[in-house]
N, CA, C and O atoms as a GROMACS GRO file, in nm:
protein
  324
    1MET      N    1  11.640   8.426  10.082
    1MET     CA    2  11.656   8.478  10.216
    1MET      C    3  11.780   8.567  10.226
    1MET      O    4  11.771   8.678  10.277
    2ASN      N    5  11.894   8.520  10.178
    2ASN     CA    6  12.016   8.599  10.186
    2ASN      C    7  12.007   8.726  10.101
    2ASN      O    8  12.061   8.830  10.138
    3GLY      N    9  11.939   8.716   9.988
    3GLY     CA   10  11.921   8.833   9.903
    3GLY      C   11  11.837   8.940   9.971
    3GLY      O   12  11.862   9.060   9.953
    4THR      N   13  11.739   8.899  10.048
    4THR     CA   14  11.653   8.993  10.119
    4THR      C   15  11.733   9.068  10.225
    4THR      O   16  11.719   9.189  10.240
    5ILE      N   17  11.815   8.996  10.298
    5ILE     CA   18  11.896   9.060  10.402
    5ILE      C   19  11.993   9.159  10.340
    5ILE      O   20  12.013   9.269  10.392
    6ILE      N   21  12.054   9.120  10.229
    6ILE     CA   22  12.148   9.209  10.161
    6ILE      C   23  12.078   9.334  10.110
    6ILE      O   24  12.138   9.442  10.108
    7ALA      N   25  11.955   9.321  10.067
    7ALA     CA   26  11.880   9.436  10.015
    7ALA      C   27  11.830   9.527  10.128
    7ALA      O   28  11.826   9.648  10.111
    8VAL      N   29  11.792   9.469  10.241
    8VAL     CA   30  11.732   9.547  10.349
    8VAL      C   31  11.838   9.616  10.435
    8VAL      O   32  11.814   9.725  10.487
    9LEU      N   33  11.952   9.554  10.451
    9LEU     CA   34  12.055   9.608  10.540
    9LEU      C   35  12.100   9.751  10.503
    9LEU      O   36  12.110   9.834  10.593
   10PRO      N   37  12.129   9.782  10.376
   10PRO     CA   38  12.167   9.920  10.344
   10PRO      C   39  12.055  10.022  10.370
   10PRO      O   40  12.081  10.135  10.409
   11VAL      N   41  11.932   9.980  10.348
   11VAL     CA   42  11.819  10.070  10.373
   11VAL      C   43  11.806  10.096  10.523
   11VAL      O   44  11.786  10.210  10.566
   12ALA      N   45  11.819   9.990  10.603
   12ALA     CA   46  11.813  10.006  10.748
   12ALA      C   47  11.928  10.093  10.797
   12ALA      O   48  11.910  10.176  10.886
   13ALA      N   49  12.046  10.075  10.740
   13ALA     CA   50  12.161  10.157  10.779
   13ALA      C   51  12.138  10.304  10.743
   13ALA      O   52  12.176  10.393  10.819
   14ALA      N   53  12.076  10.329  10.629
   14ALA     CA   54  12.046  10.467  10.589
   14ALA      C   55  11.948  10.532  10.687
   14ALA      O   56  11.966  10.648  10.724
   15PHE      N   57  11.846  10.459  10.729
   15PHE     CA   58  11.751  10.513  10.827
   15PHE      C   59  11.820  10.532  10.962
   15PHE      O   60  11.790  10.627  11.034
   16GLY      N   61  11.910  10.442  10.997
   16GLY     CA   62  11.986  10.458  11.121
   16GLY      C   63  12.072  10.583  11.118
   16GLY      O   64  12.079  10.656  11.217
   17PHE      N   65  12.136  10.608  11.004
   17PHE     CA   66  12.218  10.728  10.990
   17PHE      C   67  12.131  10.853  10.996
   17PHE      O   68  12.169  10.952  11.059
   18ALA      N   69  12.014  10.849  10.932
   18ALA     CA   70  11.923  10.964  10.937
   18ALA      C   71  11.878  10.989  11.081
   18ALA      O   72  11.871  11.104  11.125
   19GLY      N   73  11.848  10.884  11.154
   19GLY     CA   74  11.810  10.898  11.294
   19GLY      C   75  11.922  10.957  11.378
   19GLY      O   76  11.898  11.039  11.466
   20TYR      N   77  12.044  10.915  11.349
   20TYR     CA   78  12.160  10.970  11.420
   20TYR      C   79  12.174  11.119  11.393
   20TYR      O   80  12.196  11.197  11.486
   21ARG      N   81  12.160  11.160  11.267
   21ARG     CA   82  12.173  11.301  11.231
   21ARG      C   83  12.063  11.385  11.296
   21ARG      O   84  12.089  11.496  11.343
   22ILE      N   85  11.941  11.334  11.299
   22ILE     CA   86  11.832  11.406  11.365
   22ILE      C   87  11.858  11.410  11.515
   22ILE      O   88  11.830  11.511  11.580
   23GLY      N   89  11.911  11.302  11.568
   23GLY     CA   90  11.937  11.293  11.711
   23GLY      C   91  12.043  11.389  11.761
   23GLY      O   92  12.045  11.422  11.879
   24ILE      N   93  12.132  11.434  11.674
   24ILE     CA   94  12.236  11.530  11.714
   24ILE      C   95  12.169  11.656  11.769
   24ILE      O   96  12.209  11.706  11.874
   25GLY      N   97  12.071  11.707  11.698
   25GLY     CA   98  12.003  11.829  11.742
   25GLY      C   99  11.908  11.808  11.857
   25GLY      O  100  11.869  11.904  11.924
   26ARG      N  101  11.869  11.684  11.882
   26ARG     CA  102  11.774  11.656  11.989
   26ARG      C  103  11.842  11.605  12.115
   26ARG      O  104  11.777  11.584  12.217
   27GLY      N  105  11.975  11.586  12.108
   27GLY     CA  106  12.049  11.540  12.224
   27GLY      C  107  12.035  11.391  12.251
   27GLY      O  108  12.065  11.345  12.361
   28ARG      N  109  11.990  11.315  12.152
   28ARG     CA  110  11.968  11.172  12.168
   28ARG      C  111  12.015  11.098  12.043
   28ARG      O  112  11.935  11.039  11.971
   29ARG      N  113  12.145  11.101  12.018
   29ARG     CA  114  12.201  11.042  11.895
   29ARG      C  115  12.178  10.893  11.886
   29ARG      O  116  12.130  10.843  11.784
   30VAL      N  117  12.210  10.820  11.993
   30VAL     CA  118  12.203  10.674  11.989
   30VAL      C  119  12.058  10.628  11.976
   30VAL      O  120  12.029  10.536  11.900
   31LEU      N  121  11.967  10.691  12.049
   31LEU     CA  122  11.827  10.653  12.040
   31LEU      C  123  11.774  10.675  11.898
   31LEU      O  124  11.700  10.592  11.846
   32GLY      N  125  11.811  10.785  11.837
   32GLY     CA  126  11.769  10.812  11.699
   32GLY      C  127  11.821  10.708  11.603
   32GLY      O  128  11.749  10.662  11.514
   33ALA      N  129  11.948  10.670  11.620
   33ALA     CA  130  12.007  10.569  11.532
   33ALA      C  131  11.940  10.433  11.550
   33ALA      O  132  11.913  10.364  11.452
   34VAL      N  133  11.914  10.396  11.673
   34VAL     CA  134  11.852  10.264  11.700
   34VAL      C  135  11.710  10.260  11.645
   34VAL      O  136  11.672  10.164  11.578
   35LEU      N  137  11.630  10.364  11.672
   35LEU     CA  138  11.493  10.364  11.622
   35LEU      C  139  11.489  10.369  11.469
   35LEU      O  140  11.408  10.301  11.407
   36GLY      N  141  11.576  10.448  11.411
   36GLY     CA  142  11.581  10.455  11.265
   36GLY      C  143  11.622  10.322  11.203
   36GLY      O  144  11.562  10.278  11.105
   37PHE      N  145  11.723  10.258  11.259
   37PHE     CA  146  11.771  10.130  11.207
   37PHE      C  147  11.666  10.021  11.225
   37PHE      O  148  11.638   9.945  11.132
   38ALA      N  149  11.608  10.013  11.344
   38ALA     CA  150  11.516   9.902  11.375
   38ALA      C  151  11.378   9.920  11.312
   38ALA      O  152  11.319   9.822  11.266
   39LEU      N  153  11.327  10.043  11.309
   39LEU     CA  154  11.188  10.062  11.265
   39LEU      C  155  11.174  10.145  11.137
   39LEU      O  156  11.063  10.162  11.087
   40GLY      N  157  11.284  10.194  11.085
   40GLY     CA  158  11.279  10.269  10.960
   40GLY      C  159  11.207  10.400  10.973
   40GLY      O  160  11.227  10.474  11.070
   41LEU      N  161  11.122  10.430  10.877
   41LEU     CA  162  11.050  10.557  10.873
   41LEU      C  163  10.958  10.573  10.993
   41LEU      O  164  10.943  10.683  11.046
   42ILE      N  165  10.896  10.465  11.036
   42ILE     CA  166  10.810  10.471  11.154
   42ILE      C  167  10.892  10.507  11.278
   42ILE      O  168  10.847  10.585  11.362
   43GLY      N  169  11.012  10.452  11.289
   43GLY     CA  170  11.101  10.484  11.400
   43GLY      C  171  11.140  10.630  11.401
   43GLY      O  172  11.148  10.692  11.507
   44LEU      N  173  11.165  10.687  11.283
   44LEU     CA  174  11.198  10.829  11.276
   44LEU      C  175  11.079  10.915  11.319
   44LEU      O  176  11.095  11.017  11.386
   45GLY      N  177  10.959  10.872  11.280
   45GLY     CA  178  10.839  10.944  11.322
   45GLY      C  179  10.820  10.939  11.472
   45GLY      O  180  10.785  11.040  11.534
   46ILE      N  181  10.842  10.824  11.531
   46ILE     CA  182  10.832  10.811  11.676
   46ILE      C  183  10.938  10.897  11.744
   46ILE      O  184  10.911  10.964  11.844
   47PHE      N  185  11.057  10.896  11.689
   47PHE     CA  186  11.168  10.972  11.747
   47PHE      C  187  11.141  11.121  11.748
   47PHE      O  188  11.179  11.190  11.843
   48ILE      N  189  11.077  11.172  11.646
   48ILE     CA  190  11.046  11.315  11.638
   48ILE      C  191  10.952  11.355  11.753
   48ILE      O  192  10.955  11.469  11.798
   49LEU      N  193  10.870  11.263  11.799
   49LEU     CA  194  10.775  11.293  11.906
   49LEU      C  195  10.840  11.294  12.045
   49LEU      O  196  10.781  11.347  12.139
   50ILE      N  197  10.959  11.238  12.059
   50ILE     CA  198  11.027  11.233  12.188
   50ILE      C  199  11.090  11.370  12.213
   50ILE      O  200  11.157  11.424  12.125
   51PRO      N  201  11.069  11.428  12.331
   51PRO     CA  202  11.121  11.563  12.357
   51PRO      C  203  11.273  11.568  12.360
   51PRO      O  204  11.340  11.468  12.384
   52ARG      N  205  11.326  11.687  12.337
   52ARG     CA  206  11.470  11.711  12.344
   52ARG      C  207  11.517  11.697  12.489
   52ARG      O  208  11.438  11.709  12.582
   53THR      N  209  11.646  11.672  12.507
   53THR     CA  210  11.703  11.677  12.641
   53THR      C  211  11.708  11.823  12.685
   53THR      O  212  11.697  11.913  12.603
   54ALA      N  213  11.724  11.846  12.815
   54ALA     CA  214  11.726  11.983  12.867
   54ALA      C  215  11.841  12.063  12.805
   54ALA      O  216  11.824  12.180  12.770
   55GLU      N  217  11.956  12.000  12.791
   55GLU     CA  218  12.072  12.068  12.731
   55GLU      C  219  12.046  12.103  12.585
   55GLU      O  220  12.078  12.214  12.541
   56ALA      N  221  11.989  12.010  12.510
   56ALA     CA  222  11.960  12.035  12.369
   56ALA      C  223  11.851  12.142  12.354
   56ALA      O  224  11.856  12.222  12.262
   57GLN      N  225  11.754  12.143  12.445
   57GLN     CA  226  11.648  12.243  12.439
   57GLN      C  227  11.705  12.382  12.466
   57GLN      O  228  11.667  12.479  12.400
   58ALA      N  229  11.796  12.392  12.562
   58ALA     CA  230  11.858  12.522  12.592
   58ALA      C  231  11.938  12.571  12.471
   58ALA      O  232  11.932  12.689  12.438
   59ARG      N  233  12.012  12.481  12.407
   59ARG     CA  234  12.088  12.519  12.288
   59ARG      C  235  11.995  12.564  12.175
   59ARG      O  236  12.023  12.662  12.107
   60HIS      N  237  11.885  12.492  12.157
   60HIS     CA  238  11.787  12.525  12.054
   60HIS      C  239  11.726  12.664  12.081
   60HIS      O  240  11.711  12.744  11.989
   61ASP      N  241  11.693  12.690  12.207
   61ASP     CA  242  11.636  12.821  12.242
   61ASP      C  243  11.734  12.934  12.217
   61ASP      O  244  11.696  13.041  12.168
   62ARG      N  245  11.863  12.912  12.251
   62ARG     CA  246  11.966  13.014  12.227
   62ARG      C  247  11.978  13.043  12.078
   62ARG      O  248  11.984  13.159  12.037
   63GLU      N  249  11.983  12.938  11.996
   63GLU     CA  250  11.997  12.957  11.852
   63GLU      C  251  11.876  13.027  11.794
   63GLU      O  252  11.889  13.112  11.705
   64ARG      N  253  11.758  12.994  11.842
   64ARG     CA  254  11.636  13.059  11.794
   64ARG      C  255  11.637  13.207  11.831
   64ARG      O  256  11.598  13.292  11.750
   65ALA      N  257  11.680  13.240  11.954
   65ALA     CA  258  11.686  13.380  11.996
   65ALA      C  259  11.785  13.459  11.912
   65ALA      O  260  11.760  13.575  11.879
   66GLU      N  261  11.898  13.397  11.878
   66GLU     CA  262  11.997  13.465  11.794
   66GLU      C  263  11.943  13.492  11.654
   66GLU      O  264  11.973  13.596  11.596
   67ARG      N  265  11.865  13.400  11.600
   67ARG     CA  266  11.808  13.420  11.467
   67ARG      C  267  11.703  13.528  11.468
   67ARG      O  268  11.687  13.599  11.368
   68GLN      N  269  11.630  13.544  11.578
   68GLN     CA  270  11.522  13.642  11.584
   68GLN      C  271  11.569  13.781  11.626
   68GLN      O  272  11.494  13.878  11.612
   69ARG      N  273  11.690  13.790  11.676
   69ARG     CA  274  11.744  13.919  11.718
   69ARG      C  275  11.764  14.007  11.596
   69ARG      O  276  11.822  13.962  11.497
   70PRO      N  277  11.718  14.133  11.600
   70PRO     CA  278  11.738  14.220  11.483
   70PRO      C  279  11.886  14.253  11.465
   70PRO      O  280  11.963  14.260  11.561
   71GLU      N  281  11.922  14.272  11.341
   71GLU     CA  282  12.061  14.306  11.308
   71GLU      C  283  12.094  14.444  11.364
   71GLU      O  284  12.015  14.537  11.350
   72GLN      N  285  12.209  14.457  11.424
   72GLN     CA  286  12.256  14.586  11.475
   72GLN      C  287  12.331  14.657  11.362
   72GLN      O  288  12.422  14.599  11.303
   73PRO      N  289  12.295  14.783  11.330
   73PRO     CA  290  12.368  14.854  11.225
   73PRO      C  291  12.511  14.881  11.268
   73PRO      O  292  12.539  14.905  11.385
   74ALA      N  293  12.600  14.877  11.174
   74ALA     CA  294  12.741  14.908  11.200
   74ALA      C  295  12.753  15.056  11.235
   74ALA      O  296  12.664  15.134  11.204
   75GLU      N  297  12.861  15.093  11.298
   75GLU     CA  298  12.880  15.230  11.342
   75GLU      C  299  12.885  15.328  11.225
   75GLU      O  300  12.841  15.442  11.237
   76ASN      N  301  12.939  15.284  11.112
   76ASN     CA  302  12.955  15.376  11.000
   76ASN      C  303  12.834  15.377  10.905
   76ASN      O  304  12.836  15.446  10.803
   77GLN      N  305  12.732  15.302  10.936
   77GLN     CA  306  12.612  15.300  10.851
   77GLN      C  307  12.514  15.406  10.899
   77GLN      O  308  12.495  15.426  11.019
   78ASP      N  309  12.453  15.471  10.804
   78ASP     CA  310  12.348  15.569  10.837
   78ASP      C  311  12.217  15.494  10.849
   78ASP      O  312  12.188  15.403  10.772
   79THR      N  313  12.137  15.535  10.947
   79THR     CA  314  12.005  15.474  10.964
   79THR      C  315  11.901  15.568  10.906
   79THR      O  316  11.910  15.690  10.923
   80VAL      N  317  11.803  15.512  10.840
   80VAL     CA  318  11.694  15.590  10.782
   80VAL      C  319  11.580  15.590  10.881
   80VAL      O  320  11.540  15.485  10.931
   81ARG      N  321  11.529  15.708  10.908
   81ARG     CA  322  11.418  15.719  11.004
   81ARG      C  323  11.299  15.780  10.940
   81ARG      O  324  11.196  15.798  11.005
   0.00000   0.00000   0.00000
């Protein structure tokens, strides 16, 4: 019994940490850590289905728009037409 707990605890902690890291981008750090720790891989799958917070969604949209914006040529660069 004690050996099982010692073996499972680091794995559960690793899933909890993974849930926390995923939760940073989704605006729900604690929920991600709890689901990852308690339910493991299934908890992470459930967590991915939960929508982002409004603040996290706005940040995600801003970052996506910045990535899709075309690069502006520098003033000293010639453009080919």
